[in-house]
MILUM-282778 format. One record per atom (N, C-alpha, C): residue in three letters; x, y, z. Coordinates in steps of 0.001 Angstrom, whole numbers, plus 500000, padded with zeros to 6 digits. Layout:
N
alaXYZ;...
END
This chain:
343
met819133120462817886;met819306121171819387;met818944120239820259;lys817818119703819999;lys817139118874821003;lys817992117657821566;arg818740116837820293;arg819485115825821002;arg820719116580821236;leu821183117476820883;leu822500118140821371;leu822380118181822661;ile821243118877823386;ile820617119287824710;ile820156118038825304;gly820010116935824947;gly819976115559825504;gly821441114848825291;val822285115113824594;val823537114262824937;val824733115195826456;ile824077116546826089;ile824921117027827073;ile824375117205828366;phe822918116538828473;phe822167116344830036;phe822449115024830381;ala822837114551829096;ala823254112809829667;ala824816112592829912;leu825317113438829814;leu826691113624830264;leu827056114020831635;ile825852114901831822;ile825929115842833288;ile825419114517833841;val824430114108833709;val823811112912834447;val824684111610835211;ala825486111225833665;ala826647110125834173;ala827066110710835046;cys827592111912835058;cys828903112214835959;cys828487112297837476;ile826752112051837615;ile826685112570839027;ile826267110738839142;pro826477110114840393;pro826216108849840700;pro824543108600841019;met823951107919840303;met822205108302840652;met821531106695840853;arg820485106602841492;arg819975105343841631;arg818685106067841714;ile817786105382840860;ile816336105424840648;ile815729104984841454;gln815413105377842776;gln815224104398843836;gln813679105400844078;ala812733104609844889;ala811745105215845818;ala811732106599846720;gln813289106700846889;gln813780108227847956;gln814379108988846735;asp814354108461845758;asp815382109892844711;asp813771110254843523;val812550109897844026;val811337110890843286;val811038111498844326;ser811085112691843887;ser810785114069844797;ser809177114091844519;leu808614114227843389;leu806831114019843159;leu806425112981842963;ser805115113017842992;ser804528111968842740;ser803028112335842280;phe802380111477841430;phe800904111957840794;phe800050110457840689;glu798769110876840761;glu797942109607840403;glu797564109812838980;tyr797498108780838335;tyr797043108711836827;tyr795591109542836428;thr795711110359835803;thr794529111162835476;thr793840110904834362;gly794398110234833155;gly794632110442831665;gly794751111832830522;gln795196112494832193;gln795538113927831369;gln797462113974831380;lys797722114983830840;lys798790115171830808;lys799278115883832249;ile800914115378832615;ile800659116053834291;ile802048117065833847;glu801944118118834315;glu803064118930833955;glu803359119475835619;val805281119362835278;val805648119762836753;val806023121124836836;glu806200121652837787;glu806342123067837660;glu807682124041837393;asp807637124495836239;asp809125124981836288;asp809727124081835433;ala808784123243834601;ala809837122560833697;ala809920122972832165;arg810924122933831892;arg811387123283830303;arg811337122189829557;met811514120530829691;met811891119710829171;met811501118320829861;tyr811012117150829364;tyr810709115762830163;tyr811732114977829224;tyr812024113962830213;tyr813067112819829701;tyr812373111712830098;ser812558110387829611;ser812665109026829895;ser813300108802831144;thr813381107649831935;thr814883107139832663;thr815592106655831531;asp815092106576830679;asp816204105809829345;asp817518107259829042;phe816504108293829443;phe817777109705828948;phe816650110247827572;glu815892109482827191;glu814806109935825723;glu814668111000826283;leu814853112123825134;leu813871113179825385;leu812608112889824600;leu811434113620825987;leu810039113226825271;leu809643114374824507;asp808230114251823333;asp807964115329822448;asp806956115908823645;glu806451115604824449;glu805409115870824895;glu805107115881826105;val804510116513827131;val804403116335828784;val803923114837829052;pro804134114202829672;pro803701112309830151;pro802581112774830674;ser801707111772830329;ser800632111162831140;ser800225109866831029;asp800792109008830607;asp800881107754831128;asp801710106996832753;cys801386106444833372;cys802259105823834406;cys803449105585834389;gly804414105666834806;gly805893105621834915;gly806702106923835391;ile808058106862835687;ile808768107636836489;ile809928108524835176;tyr809859109302834987;tyr810114110708834177;tyr810952111848834918;ile811930112419834201;ile812971113216834831;ile811998114678833934;ala812443115702834960;ala811941117440834287;ala813064118235834543;ile813360118836833314;ile814530119523833891;ile813580121524834006;thr814216121563834932;thr813855123017835697;thr815005123752835574;ser814590124974836031;ser815704125929836829;ser816573125646837980;asn816137124624838685;asn816892124253840029;asn817390123011839595;gly817216122490838235;gly818136120938838255;gly817114120084838027;pro817369119268837285;pro816362117711836952;pro815651117418838105;lys814264116818838101;lys813610116305839271;lys813304115448838560;tyr812981114334839754;tyr812452113162839149;tyr811130112817839955;tyr810109112351839038;tyr808680112207839487;tyr808010111375839082;glu806748110483839810;glu806223109481839379;glu804985109727839035;ile804342109226838221;ile803275109046837836;ile802767107472837932;lys801506107080839312;lys801089106216839555;lys800038105628839019;pro800110104305839140;pro798455103585838267;pro797535104140839055;lys796058104423838975;lys795144104630839496;lys794440103501840026;asp794110103438841271;asp793376102061841844;asp792115101983841764;val791515100666840977;val790098100872840700;val790109099146841431;glu788599099761842293;glu787993098797843425;glu786857097910842540;val787483096696842119;val786367095816841831;val785619095005842247;ser784432095079842927;ser783539094093843625;ser782848093285842851;val783519091454843195;val783212090431842515;val782111089628843537;ser781239089110842754;ser780096088514843359;ser779772087484842473;tyr778639086375843356;tyr778265085120842904;tyr777393085504841582;asn777549084757840356;asn776575084999839417;asn775155083905839995;lys774237084410839840;lys772986083822840041;lys772572082879839228;asp772937083185838086;asp772086082881836317;asp773363081664836358;trp774270081493837045;trp775416080394836543;trp774769078985836878;arg775162078057836254;arg774664076494836059;arg775825075492835919;phe775958074540836405;phe776535073921836050;phe776945073368834387;gly777813073373834268;gly778005073878832417;gly778038074348831461;asp777996075715832576;asp778641076722831920;asp779917077176832047;pro780491078513831328;pro781851078429831519;pro782328079165833009;glu783351078735833529;glu783910079077834950;glu783896080841835051;ile784468081196834081;ile784520082677834171;ile783086083341834262;glu782151082578833665;glu780921083224834128;glu780329083022835336;lys780699082460836373;lys780294082065837280;lys780602083519838260;tyr781139084330838194;tyr781175085731838853;tyr780830086817837888;val780386087720838933;val780011089292838157;val781045090237838975;cys781715090953837843;cys782531092255838112;cys781854093558838199;glu781931094539839353;glu781196095403838852;glu782497096770839842;cys782554097995838878;cys783332098815839425;cys782832100495838834;lys783162101528839927;lys782724102641839285;lys783375103339838048;glu784474102952837495;glu785099103697836882;glu784213102639834952;asp784249103951834447;asp783878103393833236;asp784847102461832324;leu785189101621832100;leu786310100725831743;leu785732099402831497;asn785634099187830110;asn785282097766829625;asn786283097271829865;phe786362096222830915;phe787841095594831094;phe787548093857831098;lys788561093176830619;lys788310091579831410;lys789354091275832227;phe788322090155833165;phe789618089858834050;phe789560088052834143;met790261087559834620;met790863086085834510;met791086085692835666;ile790970084237835876;ile791354083646836872;ile792950082856836892;asn793396083460837701;asn795231082517837727;asn795396081420837912;met796344080869838218;met796702079630838804;met796823079776840186;asn796258080645841047;asn796257080882842364;asn795006080869842672;asp794253080619841564;asp792568081348841671;asp792448082568842288;glu792711083504841890;glu793026085173842017;glu792829085776840794;phe792149086619840895;phe791320087329839956;phe792422088686839046;glu792625088445838002;glu793624089622837756;glu792798090229836161;ala793065091536835990;ala792619091810834621;ala793543091756833329;glu792992091311832440;glu793368091176831136;glu794163092282830364;asn793100093663830992;asn793661094679830418;asn794026095810831252;asp795210096567831603;asp795297096674832670;asp795911098243831956;tyr795077098661830788;tyr795012099798830341;tyr797029100351830408;asn797436100008829990;asn798745100322829875;asn799791100737831065;gly799353099929831898;gly799887099922833485;gly798882101321834297;asn798291101859833728;asn798162103100834366;asn796475103120835167;tyr796289101390835263;tyr795172101329836197;tyr795661100020837115;his795602099957838547;his795628099169839173;his794654098502839589;phe793713097433839080;phe792583096818839655;phe792821096171840756;val791861096351841995;val791957095982843215;val790415095076843549;phe790504093717843226;phe789383092924843372;phe789188092402844638;ser787651092538845231;ser787555092564846509;ser785877091325846272;pro785852089943846712;pro787400089525846887;pro788265089149845948;ser789600088698846683;ser790590088746845354;ser790702087385844918;lys790159086157845489;lys790192084787845397;lys789115084318844919;thr788751083104844172;thr787813082587843935;thr786674081896845026;thr787925081646845924;thr787524080617847501;thr786797081372848024;asp787070083086848070;asp786149084059848606;asp785012084352848561;val784472084604847440;val783282084530846946;val782301083803847388;lys781419084614847790;lys780076084122848836;lys779319083537847869;val778358082339847362;val777963081674846655;val776640082153847620;glu775914082827846779;glu774364083801847172;glu773379083374846241;lys772444082086846891;lys771580081356845963;lys770602082721845885;thr769457081986845007;thr768463082998844562;thr766911082803845340;arg767025084255846107;arg765408084261847281;arg764125083654846640;val763547082453846276;val762188082661845683;val760785082195846890;thr759990083577846566;thr759021083556847528;thr757700083978846871;his756563084086847204;his755386084763846775;his754607085395847843;pro754111086373847456;pro753020086715848492;pro752170086219848977;asp752040086926850089;asp750691085735851040;asp749538085928850226;val748425084773849713;val747601085077849082;val746138084468849695;glu744886084593849201;glu743866084397849884;glu742895083948848698;tyr742339082731848695;tyr741671082050847505;tyr740339081578848525;val739313081584847362;val737435080747847881;val738147079211847124;tyr737326078689847844;tyr737881077039848064;tyr737160076639845711;asn738005076249845245;asn737146075787844098;asn737749074085843906;glu736898073634843116;glu736184072215842964;glu737759071334842036;gln737893072117841217;gln739195071955840362;gln740346072101840826;gly740648072427842046;gly741846072691842630;gly742404074223842876;thr743064074920843870;thr743550076422843241;thr745198076009843199;tyr745934076646842446;tyr746889076671842289;tyr747730077561842092;ile748858077616842828;ile750035079217843162;ile751394078547842206;tyr751503079436841536;tyr752625079212840386;tyr753793080326840631;ser755203079814840318;ser756260080490840376;ser756844081205839488;met757553082674839671;met757715083037838410;met759020082589837901;ile759639081822838179;ile760807080571837626;ile760168080036836471;his760905079689835753;his760143078967834704;his760804077031835105;gly759815076590834824;gly760152075191835107;gly759653074443836209;val759171075690837355;val759234075131838731;val757499074581838801;glu757338073464839159;glu756282072731839601;glu755303073913840305;pro753746073928839937;pro753233074884840381;pro752787074384841923;ile752403074966843079;ile751741074269844362;ile750391073823844206;lys749407072717844536;lys748038072621844048;lys747301072670845449;phe746039072959845987;phe745511073025846867;phe744321072229846572;thr744061070947847497;thr742578070586847195;thr741416070853848113;asp742275071324849217;asp740687071614850363;asp741101073135851103;ala740237073249852059;ala740171074893852285;ala740859074549853420;gly741814075728853901;gly742542075608854852;gly743552077005854922;glu744235077087856317;glu745523077746856511;glu746913076972855679;tyr747557077464855154;tyr748850076379854832;tyr750183077386854356;thr751513076875855195;thr752272077741854646;thr753530076729854204;val753657077403853030;val754336076493851931;val755293077174851073;ser756237076601850586;ser757501076926849765;ser757331075803848435;phe758013076364847583;phe758166075766846135;phe759469074853846250;asp759433074231845464;asp759890072815845392;asp761357073337844234;leu762579073600844828;leu763695074110843957;leu764684073687843861;asp765985073748843292;asp767267073332843466;asp767797073833844490;glu768593073526845346;glu768872073830846601;glu770194074296846613;ala770863074220845288;ala771944074465845076;ala771918076116844399;tyr771146076310844002;tyr770898077546843087;tyr769930078425843889;tyr768921078089844626;tyr767833078434845479;tyr767243078255846791;glu766943079564847514;glu766760079559848526;glu764850080123848253;ser764342078873848858;ser762977079081848841;ser762557079665850357;val761851080460850306;val761678081080851457;val759809080900851411;pro759489080495852522;pro757965080045852850;pro757025081254852588;phe755774080744852366;phe754587081640852226;phe753225081522852837;asn752440082337852983;asn751122081651853806;asn750506081971852497;val749455080618852271;val747829080423851791;val747250080353852088;thr745886080918852282;thr744692080783852911;thr743188080544851597;ile743184079468851651;ile741800078489851046;ile740478078851852064;leu739584079836851384;leu738548080172852406;leu737269079205852017;pro736685078849852679;pro735363078254852462;pro734142078574851161;lys733977077869850569;lys732748078587849490;lys731640078393850188;thr730685079574850180;thr729602080079850514;thr728371079032849633;val727505078009850307;val726648077924849756;val725135078589850143;gln724086079206849332;gln723007079732850198;gln721706078418850124;leu721195078201851270;leu719746077356851237;leu718749078127851449;lys717644077852850777;lys716619078118850811;lys715618076855851008;leu715310076561852718;leu714655075540853020;leu713247075641853326;val712774074551853420;val711098074528853290;val710797074859854845;lys709963075083855622;lys709401075461856584;lys708813074204857305;gln710063073800859198;gln709695072367859134;gln708685072772860342;thr707474071736860786;thr707128071908862608;thr706815070667862876;lys706747070645864241;lys706190069536864881;lys705171070355866040;phe704448069001866716;phe703109069591867802;phe704099069112869064;val703596069668870390;val704770069455871786;val704349067586871802;gly705770067412871892;gly705658066161872591;gly706233065091871411;glu706255064927870137;glu706748064614869350;glu708307064786869018;lys709138063549868126;lys709888063692867925;lys710457064797867239;asp711630065322866921;asp712310066617865742;asp712276065716864731;pro711871066228863357;pro711998065841862301;pro713573065322861936;val714255064439860990;val715681065064860438;val715932066088860327;phe717025066164861140;phe717832067576860636;phe718430067350859936;glu719427066202859311;glu720443065649858734;glu720738065620857456;asn721604065708856676;asn721308065205855086;asn723085064952855170;glu723341064613853809;glu724857064156853647;glu725800065666853356;asn725360066510853310;asn725965067692853069;asn726370068829854266;tyr724652068679855291;tyr724968069251855879;tyr724449069057857371;ile724500069903858833;ile723331069235859764;ile722882070690860058;leu721188070533860511;leu720868071507861069;leu720773071471862308;thr720898072626863607;thr720851072817864694;thr719836073465865179;arg718950073412866080;arg717910074176866914;arg717987075066868096;glu717290075753868632;glu717536076181870103;glu716715074989870595;pro717335074928872042;pro716667074006872707;pro715157074498873115;gly714488073741873774;gly712971073902873919;gly711937072901873742;glu710838072574874112;glu710087072156873528;glu708579072744873967;glu708420073498874425;glu707122074399874235;glu706946075162873004;ala705765075364872748;ala705246075557871458;ala705790077186871216;gly706265076993870027;gly707108078630869778;gly707821077937868588;asp708542079242868343;asp709499079484867054;asp710906079159867280;tyr711676078157866746;tyr713117078500867736;tyr714295078396866133;lys715099078971866139;lys715896079266865034;lys716814078273864842;leu717130078175863922;leu717691076884863397;leu719032078122862552;thr720047076844863034;thr721309076869862207;thr721854076106861891;val722817075958860868;val723462074878859617;val724768074747859968;gln725217074001859854;gln726631073472860059;gln727076072533858691;ser728359072677857982;ser728563072056857002;ser729507070947857416;lys729069069722857061;lys730050068511857315;lys731419068432856486;ser731573068938855500;ser733175069518855084;ser733417071011855100;lys734889070980855133;lys735879072240855480;lys735318073036854259;asn735132072411853312;asn735275073425851839;asn734087074047851465;tyr733188073943852257;tyr731629074784852140;tyr731609075032853591;arg730637076364853349;arg729799077076854531;arg728706077604853830;tyr727354076823854758;tyr725931077408854406;tyr725172078340855139;glu724656079507854148;glu724190080573854599;glu722416080104854396;leu721539080119855232;leu719893080245855218;leu719504081109854811;leu718853081290854085;leu717876082565853279;leu716898082687853739;ser715716081080853744;ser714864080880854260;ser714664079503854723;gly713743079387855829;gly712965078615856810;gly714325077954857682;asp715058078989858134;asp715295079190859500;asp715055079272860370;val713486078917860780;val712668078738861688;val712518077642861863;phe712367077031863159;phe711634075331863504;phe710236076042864375;thr709380075349863692;thr707943075735864805;thr707682074789865762;ile707206074761866517;ile706279073427867537;ile705148073975868088;leu704202073097867382;leu702793073530867641;leu701810072668868829;asp701386073522869237;asp700191073008870660;asp698998072131869932;arg699241070964870207;arg697859070147869764;arg696783070582870397;arg696401070884871312;arg694838071486872029;arg694265072414871020;glu695441073458870590;glu695196074673870027;glu694383074084868420;asn695404073246868022;asn695228072674866810;asn693778071809866559;glu693350071120867449;glu692011070458867755;glu690946071945867754;thr691301072803868572;thr690206073999868551;thr690080074296867258;leu691234074496866322;leu691200074492865180;leu690319074075864018;lys690566072631864360;lys689756071883863627;lys688605071646863930;lys687948071639864997;lys686510071881865492;lys685702073361864723;ser686545073894864459;ser685714075366864342;ser685949075006862660;tyr686643074735862211;tyr686775074207860840;tyr685542073277860166;ile685268072133861017;ile684678071457860923;ile682981071651861201;lys682752073036861801;lys681361073117861888;lys681157074247860668;glu681959074967860458;glu682476075770859228;glu682165075193857726;glu682881073612857820;glu683233073487856542;glu681917072870855897;pro681160072196856401;pro679333072096855827;pro678885073269855101;lys678781074217855566;lys677946075315855329;lys678791075970854321;lys680230076195854227;lys680770076457852679;lys680802075147851757;gln680680074107852158;gln680554073052851228;gln679496073517850352;glu678401073479851445;glu676830073611850889;glu677205074840850055;glu677297075733850531;glu677563076826849636;glu677944076794848189;val679130076101848491;val679912076108847017;val679294074408846002;lys678908073717847094;lys678807072669845925;lys676946072278845534;lys675898073029845963;lys675181073000845887;lys674431073567844290;pro674406072591843132;pro673722073310841782;pro672422073931841770;glu672691074793841078;glu671281075657840938;glu669885074399840277;glu668798075087840785;glu667925074373840145;glu667384074826839069;pro666918073713837506;pro666822074283836315;pro665492074737836190;lys665047076016835684;lys664508076737835246;lys663168075813835108;lys661963076018835577;lys660993074945835200;lys660005075707833875;gln659722074849832905;gln659170075194831638;gln657671076044832319;asp656890076416830976;asp656028077302831097;asp654764076225830904;glu654028076010831955;glu652593075388832034;glu651748075913831827;pro650210075285831255;pro649113075620830741;pro648787076350832589;lys647684077226832637;lys647603077855833714;lys646582076974834681;his645727075961834385;his644599074936834718;his645374074079835355;glu646608073232834677;glu647235072607835362;glu648072072823836807;asp648851074121836941;asp649244074865837748;asp648198074830838800;lys646976075129838648;lys646285075081839874;lys645743073532840674;lys645711072527839868;lys645197071384840164;lys646376070839840572;gln647767071244840646;gln649133070429841204;gln649187071054842305;ser648688072645842576;ser648616073366844190;ser647574072738844923;lys646710072021844893;lys645685071785845389;lys646033070271845818;val646977069339845179;val647407067915845545;val647697067838846835;pro647526067476848089;pro647705067301849244;pro649817066598849259;thr650613066806850322;thr651327066434850675;thr651878065084850964;gly652394064202850377;gly652952062590850747;gly651767062114849508;val650912062384848638;val649802061776848129;val650597061176846895;ile650444059783846102;ile651005059576844904;ile650328060224843638;val650659061012842855;val649776061736841891;val650341061336840197;asn651111059981840169;asn651100059673838681;asn650410058616838510;thr649094058794837908;thr648175057726837349;thr648656056678836903;ser649543056742835894;ser649487055927834994;ser650237054937836094;ile651334054976836889;ile651540054056837989;ile650261053048838788;asn649988054262839086;asn648198053290840265;asn647869052077839440;phe647501052831837915;phe646833051465837320;phe647445050546837282;thr648778050520836486;thr649377049527836461;thr649425048211837688;leu649359048818839049;leu649415048215840324;leu648141047584840520;leu647379048671840265;leu645692047946839960;leu645631046765839466;ser645760046735838291;ser645845045659836965;ser646745044667837588;leu647628044733837914;leu648678043247838396;leu647892042740840097;ser647347043645840583;ser646832043119841716;ser645388042349841273;val644648042419840547;val643143041760839858;val643573040630839148;ala644891040719838670;ala645115039268837922;ala645451038399839170;gly646112039165839710;gly646889038322840766;gly645631037370841681;ile644568038160841860;ile643416037524842690;ile642535036525841710;val642272036866840162;val641836035822839936;val642894034847839608;phe644096034739839867;phe645062033428839121;phe644796032552840522;val644644033233841627;val644314032361843056;val643618031665842953;arg642119032382842792;arg640887031803842942;arg640724030320842091;lys641271030743840616;lys641293029493839419;lys642158028252840341;arg643084028488841147;arg643832027394841813;arg643280026790842767;met642723027383843358;met641659027087844028;met640526026059843993;asn639947026487842789;asn638710025860842083;asn639424024368841497;
END
């Protein structure tokens, strides 16, 4: 029955001169992936007058048989905008097609290619139902965007072994700092693929705490040496007796020194010092006698009659009888010897 109707319809349309042109299409629809029906249509034919088994859904021109006669209508491809950008991970030696990245809002797994005119085309158009619009449309119009590489501004304390700043990109040499200071630096990268953005690095001096011995001088004397190989001490001006604040300055920008003790320099008055010395000398013998005087040994107990005799001996008289007897004997012997020599 369908075939018969199709033959009759073919004879009717064959008798009517017809050209399928844009102006002949009375209805136009955009592809949705769903069947598109025409109001009051009972049958659908292709432009080859082939009766269709179902309502068409793919793009193309169709004939709908209605009560008012045949109507030509069109299902147009849906425009799909595709954004083309440069692939920052692409490197020389990789496939040329991987140099570009395509993105579209539709959830379509399509592949694109580059034709002889360096234009982008879709390998799969889904039976002509989609019209892919590439932007940019040519490879020469795609902007080469380099990867921006930077690092947050950082602050470190000086390290004798050096301070290193590393990049997140593999294979990039770190930046080394050997001295304290403020620096504006950037990583050394291949400019064909990267844009190295400068950043700031601050290396603070290392703090060293000092505990110094208190230093003094007398009025009129020269100051002691306030300098060594690492730092210089500076005192407040003045030459009168009193205390003067000391400050320290490092000879190296890598260190700063902090005085925990010995931060006061004292100038002494010599006259006051002499007075102190004299008073010290007067008091010192007494102190020494008190300290150094040995204790007298206790006398052994003696008979009472000997104690009475010794107490009656006048001061300054020799009381050792054995010594007196020896001296007297020597004197007598000497006189005898002299007389014999004279005879």
